[in-house]
N, C-alpha and C positions, 0 to 999 in steps of 0.2 A: 338550484346551484347559485351561490352568492356571486356578486360582482368580482370580488378578489379572486375566487377560485376560477371563474371563467377567464379572467385576464391571465392567470398563471398558466392555464392549460393552452390558451391561444398562443402564448409565447413559449410553451414547453419549459416552464420554470416552476418556482415555488414562492411562497410568501416570505417577505423580509430578506435577510442576507445583506451583503455589502458588495461594493465594486472597487476593490483595491487596484493599484497598478499591477499589471501582470508580468511585464519584463521578460516575456518569453522569446522575444526576438534575439536575445543573446545566444540561444542554442537551437531554436526551432528549425533553422535551416541546416543544421549539422547532422549528416547521416550517422547512423550508429556505427561505431568502429570498435574493434576488439582492443580492449586494454591489454597492456603487456602482462603476461603471467609473472608474478613476483618470484623471487628466489625462495621465499617461504610464505606459506599461507597459515593463518591462525584462525581456526574454524570453531566458533562457539557451539556448545551442545544445546543451547536454548535459542531457537530462532522462530518461535511461533507462540501465539496465544495458547496457553495450556501448559501441559507438563513438559519439562526438559527431557533431553535424551541422555542415555548412558553410553559412554564410549564402548565400542565393540572391537577396538584395536588396542595394542599395547606399544609402549616405547620400544623402538627397534624394528617394528613391523614395516614391511614394504607394502605400499598400497598403490592401487591403480586409479586412474581417472574414472569417476563415477561409482567408485566402490562405497558401500555403506560403511560409515565410521561411527554413526550414532544411532542407537536403537530407541524408539519412543517408549516412554514409561507409562503411557495412558492412552485412551482412545482419542482425546483431544490433544494430539501431538503429531509430529511429522518427522520422519527420519532425516538424517543429515549425511551428506556425501562428500567424498574427497574431490576437490576441484582441480587437483593436479595429481600426477603420479610421482612417487618418491618415498621417502622414509619418515616415519613418525619419530620425531626427536624429543618431544615433550608432551605431557598431558597435565595441565595445571590451570588455575584460574587466570583470566586475562580480562582486560577492559572490554566492556560491552556498550553498544550505543545507548542502552537504557540507563546506564550509569553505574550499575553494580558489577563487580568482577564475576565472571561466569566461567565454569570449567570449559576449557578449549583444547583442541587437538592441534599441535604444531606439526606441519609437514614440510620437509625440505624438498623442494621441487627438483626432480632430476632432469627436467626439460624435455622429456620424451612423450609425455601425454599418453602413456600406454593405457588403452581403454580397458575397463572391466569387462569380463566376458558376458556379464548379464545385460550389457547395453545392446540389445537386438530389437529390430522392428517387431511390433505386435501385429495382430491381425488387423485388416482394414476396419475402419469405424463401422462400416455396414455389417461386418461379421461379428462385432462385439455385442455382448449383452450389457444391460444396465449395471449388473453386479461386476462384470469384468472391467468396465470403465471406472467404476468407483475404486476397485482394487488397484488398477493401474495408477490412478491419481494418488492413492495412499502409498503405494510402493515407491513412487517417484518423489515423494516428499513435497507435494505441491501445497502451497499456502497462498493466501491472498497477497498479491504483489503490489497492491495499492498502498501498503504500509501497515495494514491491520494484522497480517500474517495469520488469519484464522485458517486452520487446516482444511483443505479443499474437500477431502473425503467426508468430513463431518458435515459440511454444507450440502453435500450430495446425498446425505443419509437422513432426511427428515423423518419424524415419527410416522409409523404406518398410517395413522389416522389423518395425516396432513397431505393434502393434494397440492402439487405445484403446477401451475398452468403457464407461468412466464419466467424466462431467464433473461436478465438484463446484463449486458456487457457494459461496464463502466468505462467509457472513454472520455469522460468529462475533463479529467486532469485539471481541476479548478485551482489548485495551489499555484500561486505566482512562481515564476522562474522555471518550474519543472516542465520538461518536454519529452521525457522518455516514452510515455504512452503515445504521445503525438507522433513521434518518429516511427514507432512500431506499427501504428495504424496506417501510416503512409507506406512503409516498406514491407510489412508482413501481414497485410489485410487477409490474404487467403488463409493463413494459419489461424487467424482470429476467428474467421468464419468456421473453420474446421473444429476448433476448440469449442465454439458456441454450440455447434451441432452435437458435440460429444456431451456437453453439460445437459442439453435438452433431452438427449436419449437416456442419460443416466437418471434423470428426474421424471421422465415421462411428460415433459412440458410441451405444449402445443405451440407456444409463441416464443420467439426470440427477438429481443430488442437490443440495438446498439445505440447508446446515447452519447453524443459528442457535442461539446460546446461549439457554438458557431464562430468562435474565433480561430477555429482550425479547419477552414474550408477545404484544404487539400486532403485532410484526413477524412472528411465527409465524402468527398468525391471518390477517394480510394476505397473506402469501406462500401459505398453504394455499388461500385463496380464489382467488388469481390462478392457481395451478396447476390447480385444479379447473375453472376457466372457460377457461383458455387452452392447456392441454397438448395438445389435439388427439390425434394419434396417437403422441405422444411419451410415453415412460415416465418420468415425473417424480415425485419425492417430496420432502417437506419433513421434515427430521429436527431436532427440538429437541435440543440438546446440553447436557450437564452444564456449568454455568458454572464454568470453571477456566482459569487462565492457564498456558501459551499455547495455548489451544484452537484459535486461528486459524492457528497455524503449519502449513504444508502437510502435513508428515508426521504431526503429531498429528491434524489434521482427517481425513486419509485413514484413520488407525487408528480414529478414533471413528465414522466413517460406513460404512466397508467392512470393517474388521477386518484390512486388509492392512498389512504392514510393508514400508516402503520400505528397501531395503538400504543399508548404509553407503556414502556417496559416490555414490549413485545418485539420479536424478531420479524424480518420481512416475510418469513414463511407463514406468518399469521394472516397475510393477505395473498397467499399463494404465489409468492415471488421469491426468487433467489438471485442475488447479485454476484457477479464475478468480474474481476479486473481484466482488462484487455491483455495484459502481460501474462496473467494466469491462463487465459485461453491459449496463448501461444505455447506455454509450458505443457499444457495437456496435449496439444497437437504434437509437440516434440516427443513426449512420453509415449504416445501411440505410434507415431511414424518411425521414430528412431530408437525407442527404448531408453531415452535420455532422462536421467533424473535431474532434479533442480539443483545444480551446483554453480550456476552463474545467472546473472540478471543484468538488465540494462539500467544504468545509473546516469542521471544528468549531473555533470560537474559544472557549476555555473555561479553566477553572481558577479557584481562589480569588482569583487576582490579576487577573481580568477582571471589570469591573463589570457587564456585561450579556452573559453567554455566549450564543452563537448558532451555528446551522448556516447557512453562507453558500455560495451558488454564486458562485465567485470566478474572475475572468479570469486566465489565465496571465500572469505578469509583474507582478501587483499586489504592491506592497511590504507586508510584514507590518505595518508601522506604520500603514498605511492601514486595515487590517482591525481592528486593535486600537482605533483611533480610532472606527470605526463601531460598536464594541461598548462605547462609553462610556469607553474608556481603561483604564489599569491602576490598581489600588488603590495606596494609599500604601505598603503593606507588601509590594509585589511584589518578588520576589527572583530568579527564574530564568525564562528564556524557552526553551522547547523546541519544536521543530518535530516533530510526531508525538506519540506518547504518552509517558508517563513511563518506560516500561520499555525501549522500543527507539528512542525519538526521539532527536534530536540537539540538545544545548544550543547556543544561539547567543550570540555576543558582543554582538549588537545587533539592532535591529528593521529595519534597512535591508537586508533580504534579500528577494528576490522569491518568491512562491508559484510552484511548478513542478508538473508532473504528479504528483510523488511526495509532495507535502505534504498529508497527510490531516488534520492538526490544528495549531493554534497554541495552545500550552498555557503559561499563566503561573502559576507556583507562588509561594506566600508562604513566609515563614520556617519555619513549622511543618512544611513538606514538604521542607525543605532541611537536610541534616545538616551541622553544623559540627564533628562529632567527628573527631579525628585517626585516620589509618589505623594499625591495630595489627597485630601479628604474628598469623599464623594460629594459632588455639587448637586446631586439629585436632578440631573438634566433629563434622565430617562432615555438617553440615546441607546444604551445597551439593551433596553427593553424593545426599542423600535427595530433593532436588527437581529435579535436572537431568533434563529429559524425554528427553535423548539418552543417558542413562546414562554420562556422561563423568566425569572427575575434575577439576572446575574448579579446585580448590585446587592440584593438582599443575601443571596447565597454566599457571595464573596465576603461581605461584611461579617456574616455569621461564622464563616470559616476563619477569618482573620482574628476573631475573638475566641476561637476554639469552641463555639457553640454548635457542635456538629449535629445534634438532634434537630436544631432549627434549620440548619442547612439541608438536612434530609427532607424536612417538611416542605421546604421551598422547591424541592425537586432536583437536588444536586445530582442524583444518580441518572437523571434523564439527559444530562449534559454530555455531549460527545466531544467537547473540547475543541470546537472549530476555531475559536479565537476571535470571533466577530466582536464580542463585547470588549475585549482588551484593545483591539484595533481602533475601535470607535471612541474609546473613553478619553475625554479631554483632560481628565485628572491623572492619566497615565497609571491607573490602578491595575495591578497584575491579577485581574479577575480569574483568568484561566488557571493560573498557578494556585490560587487559593481554592478554587473549585476542585482541582486535582487532589489537593491535600484533604479536602473534605471527603471526596469519594474514597480515598484510601482508608481514612479512618472509619467511614461508614461500612465499607466492605469488610474491614478487619473485625468490626463489632458483629456483623452479621454471621461471620464464620465462627 
């Protein structure tokens, strides 16, 4: 074992990466509060990696809280549910956080929250089979709530020849500013443990690991207490992780907690591991205990451009502008709106976009965080190579994409990039390397299809 590997494992970390300012104190002490349910929700039919849903309601229909309104069109997809009770008033394309208009169901909230009859507690976890747990996660529309939105039932259904021995709960939340996972680990640790045990039972995994960056000591204490009290016959452990970005990326997290290296182009199951977000574990616990589908999630509304940062439990389809208003509005010097964190989140042209399953944060930055410097030529300093956790050549990939030489970008490993943003962050020439790499990946993916 090399010196670098030994050092990484002793610190529960990974090679390379960066140490940006984290700015979590704006909201880390704020308990999760329920956001006001809006007078109207606008619920997109595409809220996961994979195929979109088709509406199973019509204009004029009365719907109930938790009723299925979107049916998946493929295996890699997840159903969508009403987040309020009321009347369907429109079904038409609307703004989506990813940038393109997506078919959405508009529901006028009647203020009653009349629950759907299907929301009933399931059998206790001990009485459920692996197949039943997988079906529950599918029926409840669970996806990865860390932002990737990969359908949970797909993760819980590896090929028959693949053996999973470890489930890792991702509590790193390494993105600056975001604290939704942090607060849930402090406030709902028991449900995270319950969900982890559900994932392990579904996969036949013998080991469960909860990885938390060590800048969240109260979350570590809370999860350790919950594990000690609730693990039963399950082999569970909490690992404090060295605080470094992007510690929460699945390959980095696996390296830090197990020492295993996921091969290039492979999924975590290639090393017998499945990762799940801490919020997704809570969602599985609620699906089993309450029969509750995924129609709301915790969102951090924060940044120097927000007057009163908060962690809010938000109904799916709530407009971002409504959340910002509930947090006192924007400051006069607000400059940039991002959904997600500053490293991997997506900048938005406006605030009339709905919260979806994949929106973990609403971040508003002021001028001091927004660079107005022009893009310069690469100065060949090599800083992007020094920090890339995937050991790529971001400067070469970015330059190839800038010149539309996508075959060369592919040769340099563009498809192995998971767009963490370390290269763009560290670049003294302010070159938008991640944006160029995204363009290259889109072109390469289209050609492969």
